C-alpha positions in Angstrom: 102.8 94.5 118.9 105.5 97.0 118.4 108.7 95.4 118.0 106.2 92.4 115.6 105.5 95.7 113.3 108.5 96.5 112.8 109.4 93.2 111.4 106.3 93.0 109.9 106.1 95.7 107.5 102.8 97.3 106.5 101.4 94.4 109.0 97.3 93.9 107.9 95.6 92.1 110.1 92.0 90.6 108.9 89.7 88.8 110.2 87.8 86.0 108.3 84.9 84.6 111.2 83.8 85.4 115.0 82.0 83.6 117.5 80.4 83.2 121.0 79.6 80.4 122.8 76.3 80.1 124.5 77.4 82.9 127.3 79.0 84.8 125.8 81.8 84.4 128.1 84.6 82.9 125.1 85.2 83.8 122.1 86.7 83.4 119.0 88.3 85.1 116.0 90.3 83.6 112.8 92.0 85.8 110.6 94.2 86.8 108.1 97.3 88.5 108.6 100.0 89.2 106.0 102.9 91.9 105.3 106.6 92.6 104.1 109.0 90.6 105.3 111.7 93.1 107.0 113.4 90.6 109.6 110.8 88.7 110.4 111.5 85.0 111.8 115.4 86.8 112.5 115.4 86.4 108.5 117.0 88.9 106.1 115.1 92.0 105.3 114.4 91.2 102.0 110.7 92.7 101.2 109.3 89.6 100.1 105.4 89.2 101.4 104.5 86.7 104.0 100.5 85.5 104.9 99.8 83.5 107.6 96.2 82.6 109.7 95.5 82.2 112.9 93.4 82.2 116.2 92.7 83.7 118.6 90.5 83.2 121.7 89.8 85.4 123.9 87.7 84.7 127.6 85.2 88.0 128.6 84.8 89.3 132.0 82.6 92.0 133.2 82.3 93.0 129.4 85.7 93.1 129.2 88.6 91.2 127.3 90.1 89.3 130.4 92.1 87.6 128.8 93.7 85.4 125.2 95.4 82.9 124.0 96.6 82.9 119.8 97.7 80.2 117.7 99.3 81.6 114.9 100.0 79.5 111.1 103.8 81.5 111.9 106.0 77.4 111.0 104.5 77.0 107.5 105.8 81.7 106.7 108.5 80.7 108.2 109.4 77.3 105.6 107.4 79.7 102.6 109.9 82.3 103.6 113.1 80.0 104.0 112.3 77.8 100.6 112.0 80.3 98.4 115.3 81.4 99.8 117.3 79.0 98.6 115.0 78.7 95.0 117.1 82.4 94.2 
């Protein structure tokens, strides 16, 4: 996470939605991550705005978070950054 924070300057996460299954053993969150390009995806740092959404699924065991699976819309963010670079 620390290295991610260096390539996405000023990274902010906004939780858009959270819900759980009936047993409380699975919790899902949908979120938006924003920041500025400081070398994300191995691209040159140029300070442009970056935004992408994601979903995390958590397994809860004994009242604690035991596992997490996350899916990020990083490909869309990468395409937006590289498309912008081609236009400039």
